[in-house]
N, C-alpha and C positions, 0 to 999 in steps of 0.2 A: 273354462272358469275351472278351477280347481277348489274343491270342498274341504273345509275343516269346520266340524260341527261340534258341540257339546251340548249334552241333555242333562239337566240337573232337576227337573221336573217333568209331570205329565205333558204339559204343553211344549217342551222342547223336544220331548221323545216323539210327539205327533209330527213334528216339523222332519226331524231325522227319518221316522219311519217312512214319511213320503218321499224322501230322498232315496231310500234303500228298497222302495217296492218294485218287483219284479227282478231283484239282484239273483244271480245263480251262483251257486255255492256248492263246492264238493265237500262230501261228509269228511275226507280227510284234512279240510281246511277249519275245522272246527277245534278249538283248542281250550281245554280247561285247565288251568293251573291252582289247584286248591290251596297250596301253602300261600300263594300270592294273593289269592282271592280275586282271581282275574280269569274272565271268560272272553275270547277273542274269536272272530272269524275274518277270514279274507273272502272277497267276494268280487265279481264282475257286476258293477251295478249299472243299471240303465239311467242315463243322465237326463232324468226327468226336466231338469231346469233348462235344459238346451231345447227342448220341444214343446213349449206353450201352444195348446190347440193344436197339436199335432195329427196329420191325417197319415193313414198307412202310405208308405212309401209304394213308389212303382216298381214293378219288377226289376230287379237288376240295379237299382239305385242303393246310394249309402247315405240316407239323410239323416239318421240319427247317430248317437254315441254310446259306447260303454266305457266305463272306466275301472280300473283295478283300485280296490278300496279296502280298509281295514275298520272294523266296528270293534271296539271292545267295551266291556263293562268291568267296573272295579267295584271292590267291596261285595264280592259274590260268595256267599256262604254256603250255597247248595244248586246244584245242577240236577234237572230232571228231564228227560226226553221221551218222546212218545212216536212211534213210526219211523225212527231212524236206526239203520243198521250201522254201527261203528265198525262192523268187519267189512263193510263195503265202502272204502275210502274213495272209490271213483265215483260213487252214486252223485248225482247232481240234484240239490233241492233249490226250489224256486220260492224267494222270501216274498210273502205278501203283505205282512204287517208286524209291528212292534208295538206291544201295549203294556202300560204299568197300572198294577193294582196297588193302591197303598194298603198297609195295614198299621201297626202302631207305630207312633212317631214317624220318622224318614223311611222306614222300612217297607219294604213290599216285595211283589212278585214282578218279574219282566218276563213277558211271553212272547216269543219268536213263533210267528205262525208261517207255515209253509203250505204250498200247494199240496193237494193230495191228503190232507189232514195231518202231516207231521206237525210237531210242535216242540219247543225247548223252552223251559221254565227255568228261571233264576230268581232264588231268593236272595234278595240284596239288602244291606244295611241301611243303604239309601241308594237312590239314582244317581249314577256317575257314569255316563256314556260318552264315548267320543268316537266320531267317524272322521277319517282322513283319506282323501284320495292320494293314491301312491305314485302317480304317474301321468302321462298323456293319455288322451282318448284314442280310441279307434273307432272306424265308421262301421255301421251295421244298417243294413235295409230292413230290419224287423222291428217293428213296434209291438210291444206286448200288449195283448187285447185280452179283455175279461169278459165272461158272460154278464148281463145284466139281470 
């Protein structure tokens, strides 16, 4: 199943966030285009929608999927980051969640939270995000796990 999702409010963004949880992203795949008001990132996302109630795979089996995807935010006025070194484009980030905190009117702050405490904050005129899978899936035997 190929995903194409749009988020226009906090509830939409919560669904989109669940779909990209545990995505891996190279720092070099983060793209801020200030004149266009666009922030985009390419990722290898774990296909959680294909693994309801998943149990870890047996060693050597490929029971799960990852997919190449692009996530972009429109109407972005400012981008700030913490714990990300733009001079290390090969460094890998693991995306944990995306949140939206509204301010005046439809504007607010989108926060992308990464493992290890790194974060990106986007000041947006309004929430307008789109996630698109870019191609087929590939198999992986690794199920992301989190401490409880």
